[in-house]
N, C-alpha and C positions, 0 to 999 in steps of 0.2 A: 538155195532152200532156206526156210526159216529155222532158227534154232529151237530146240525142244522147250526152252523156258519162255520164249517170246509169246506174247498175245498174237494169235493168228487172225488177221482180218482178210477174209477170202472174197476177192472181187470176181464174180462169176460172169464169164463170157463177155469181156470187154470188146471182143471183135464182132459181137452181134448186138449187144444192148448197152449203149453208153451215149445217150443224148443229153443235151442241155446241161452239161457239166456234172452228170451224176457221179462220175468217177471221183469228183471232189469229196464225196461222202467218205471214201476210203482214206483220203489224205487228212480230212478233219479228225477222224477217229484215231489215226496213227499219231498225229501231232498232239491231240488232247491227252492221249495215253502217255506219251513221252514227256510232256510237260509235268506230269505227276510222277515221273520216275518209273513208269511201267514200260518195260521193253516191248515193242510192238513192231510187227512186220506185215506188209501187205503181200498177199499171194495172188497173182493174176492167173486165173484159170481160163484158158481159151476153150472154144467150143469143141476142139478136137481132143481135149484133155479130160481125164476123169476128175470129178469133183472130190477133193479130199474130205475125209470124214472127221479130221482132227482139228478143224478150224474152231475158233471161238465166236467170231461174228461173221456172218455171211451177208454180202451185198449184191444186189442185182438191179440194173437200171432200166431205163426206157429205150424204145427203139421202134422201128417201122414194122409193118405187118408181117412181111416175109421172114425177117430175122426173128421176130417173136415166135412164129410158128416153128422155125427150126430149133430155137432154144427150148421150147416146150418138149419137142420130140426127143431131144438129146438128154434133157434132164429126166424125162420119164424112163428112158433106157438106162441111164447111169445109176440112179438110185442113191448116190452118195449124199445128196442134200437131205433127203428124207432121213437117212441114218444119222446124219449130224444133228438135225433138229430133234430127233427122237432121244438123243443122249443129252440134250439140254443146251445146244448152241443157240445164240441169238441171231436174229436176221432182220434186215430192212430191205423190203422189195418195193421198187418205185415204178409207177405207171405201167408200162407193158410187163415189166417184171412182176408187179403186183397182180395183174390179171392172170398171168401164167400160174400163179400159186393156187388158183381156184380149180373148180371142176371143168368149166368151159369158158371160152372167150370168143369174141368175134374175129373172124379171119379176114382175108383180103376183100372178099365180097360180102362180108357180114355173116358168112356161114359159121356155125358153131364149130369150134376147134377144141379138142381135149386139152385141159390144163394138167397139172401134176397132182392136184388134190391135196395140197399141203394146208390150205385154208378152206374153210367152209363158206366159199363165195362162188358166184358165177357172174360173168360179165358178158355184155353184148354191145352192139352198136347203138348209140343214142341218136336222137333226131338232129343234133347239130354239134359241131366241134366246140368244146369248151377251151377257150384260150384266154389267159390273163392271170392276174393276181388271185391268190386264194388265201383266205384267212379263216381259221377254224379254232373253236374252243375245245380243249382236250378233255377226254373222260377224266373225271375227278380222281379216279383210283390211281392214275399214273402220275399225278402231282406235277404236271408240266404247265408252263405258260402258254399263251396263245401261239398257235402255229402259223407261220407265214411261208409262202412259196409261190411258185408259178406252175400253172397247169396248161397242158396242150394235148388234148386227147378227144377221142370220139366215144369213149366207153361210158357205160352205166354199169354199176356193180351192185348186185343184190347180196345181202349178207344172210347167212344161215344162222341157226342157233348155236353153232360151235364157235362163233367169233363175236366180239363186241365192236361197235363203232369206235374208231380212234378218236374222232372229234365231231363236233356239230358245226356245219358250214355257216360262216357269217358272211363272207364274200366269196363268190365263185360257185362252181358246180360240184366238185368232188365226186362222190359216188353217183350223184344225180337224184338223191332221195332225201336231201337235207343233212346228210352226214358225209364225212370225208375219211377214207381209209378204214382200217380195222386192225384188231390185234387179237392174238390168242397165245397164251403162254408168253414166250420170249420172241414171238414173230410179229412184226409190224408190216402192214401193207399200206401204201399211200400213193396219191397222185402228185405229191409235192416234188417239184424240181427246184433248182435254185442255186447250188445244190441244197437239198433239204437240211443237211446237218450243219452247213455253214450259216444258214439263216436261223437255225434252231439248235444252238449248242446244248441246251438242256436235253434235247432228244438224243443227241450224240452221247451225252453222259449217262442217260438211262440205259442205252445199249452197252456201254462200257461197264457200268455197274452190274448189269446182268451177267456179263462175261466174266468179271473178276470176282463176283459174289460178295461185294461189299460196297458200302457207301463211299463215294469218292471225295477227296478233299477239294475245296473250291480252288479255282484258278482265276486269273484276271481276264474278264470277258469284256473289257471296255470297248474294243473295236467290234466285237460280235454284237454287242448290244446297240452300238451306234447303227450298224447295218439293219438290225431288227427294227429299231425305231423309225429309221428312214423309210423302210418298206411298209410298215404298218401305217405310218402317217400318210403315205402316198395314196392309200385306199380308204382312209377314214372319211366318214360322211362330212360334207361341208357344214 
């Protein structure tokens, strides 16, 4: 169990939702915190376990249709995630996990399935699978550089007035409406795999800064920036 003083990074349902290396997001947060002298521990919450309300950053990843439906059902019954976000915890939800955060999403046959209503979004099946690199320019209020990642999903996501688009799509599909992801308060939803926080360390630091309530000192991002530039160059117009 984590100590009382440690930054708690809660990885939700790794037994159901953990595709395309999304668990790497937890490792990135843990290591970037520790490199700044912040004690941090990752708490793995399997689908049979209650979601703790005392976490600082919550993470949920992508997955297939049936595990996504099961995850939504269990999160609705549990209620711990809602209580944690209500008290100010930060969150990054990726792909299937992003869709679950809304009011509805598309099930195994495209039927609407109830989400958990944490974000003012709704998702459904799109006309074709979106697969490939994704590049997007972030909302200026978040003060982040261009996002890079990999998407593989059938979803299209409509945003309600309670959220703002995370970014405007430059390459790829994202939400399917010219935007990628969304955010509200300290909750971010995105279709970015990669894992997202390895490709976008500034996004990881945004979540960490929200969790600790202060501006973080810089650290050496030489290798992270090399990865970013490699992926961005790979999809740049000829």
